[in-house]
N, C-alpha and C positions, 0 to 999 in steps of 0.2 A: 780778747783774739790778738794772733801774730799781726806782723805786721802783712806778711803774705797772703792772711785771711780777708786783711781790711782791704788790700788790693784786688783780690780775686770780690769780693763784696762790691769792690767799684764799680770792677767791670762788667758784673750782672747787673745792677742796678742800670748802666748806658744801655743795655739791651732795648731798656724802654723809650730810648731815643730813634732808635733804628726804622730808616723808613725803608719798607721793602714790600711795596705793593705787585711785585713780580714775582721774584722768588720765595717770599715770606720765611727766607733762611735769614734771621737775626743774628747779628756776630756785635759783642762789644768788647773793649778793648779798656786798660789802665796800663799809664805807663808813669812808673814814677822817677826822677831827677835825681840828680846825687845830692841835691839840698832837700830833697823827703818832697817835693811838689808833686803832687799827682794830677795828672791828665787821662780825663777819659774821650772816649771816642765810640760810634755807632757807624754801624755801615750804613750808607745813603745811595740808594740805588735812582737810577735815569733809564730812562725807556729805551736808550741805545747799550747798556750794559757797560761797554767801555767808558763811559763818562763816571761809572760810579764810584764813588771813596768807598774805601775801605776801614774798619774801624780803627787799626793799627796808623794806618796814616792822618785819620782825622786826630789822633790824639796827639800823633807827632807834630803834625802841623801845628797846631794851637800850641805846643811843647817851644818849640823851633820860633815862634813868631813872636812869642814872650823870651826869647831869649837865651833858650836854655840850649846847650848842646853837650851836656854832660848825665847819662841816663844808668839805672843798675838794674831797674826789672821792669819786665812789659807780662802783663796777663791775658791770655785769650779766652774767650767764654762764648758758647754758642747755646742754643737753648736745648741739645740735646748731652752738652755736658760731655762727650766722645773725645777730648783730648783733641781738637783742631790745633793746627798749627796754622802760622800765618803763611800766606802763599809765596810764592817766588817774587810778586812783584812787591807784596808788603817787605820780604827776606830784606830784600835790595836796598829798600828806603830805611829800615833799621840800619843796615851795614852802613849806610852813609852818615849816621850820627853817632853811634852805638860801638863800643870796643866789641870786640871778641866774647868777652867775658861777658859781658850781659845777659842776665838772665831772663829767658825766656817760659813763664810757665805755662803752662796749656789744661786747662779743668777738664778735669775726666768723672766729675761730678762729688767725689768722696776724697777728692786731692788734686796733684797736681801730675803730668807729666811734664818734667823739667831737662832744658835745654839751655844752649847759651847761642847767641846771634852767632858765632864763627860757627860751631857745629852744623846750625841751619843751614848757612849760608856760605861755606867754607870756600876760600880764594877770590871774592868775588871782586866786583868790580870797583876798584876805590881812587882815590886821589893820586893812590902813590903810583897805579898803574898807567893813569892817563898823565904821570910826570909833571901833577902838579905838587 
């Protein structure tokens, strides 16, 4: 099994932790740090929807909490395996901590659609734009 296939398996395993009583739409993510540590996340819904947590954010928050600031790949999956990409909010969250060349692999069932963070959210709001 390749590293990317293992990361996909981790993301798919994360689907089991999803809490989605309203949409029943499970999303899983696996994020690999530059040192090879893998963090997973699943979406967690809230009745008011706007307080829901997305799988990519859950994985990213755990990694950042543990002091990681460099990443190389994130994999996103759902039950449909339809190449789901991160939403705009997740793209911005990833852009805060990921270089433009960090790979984003989207599960198509028999492989991946591959993007980079920079391709998914070009010209993002970042520290430089804020003068920081």
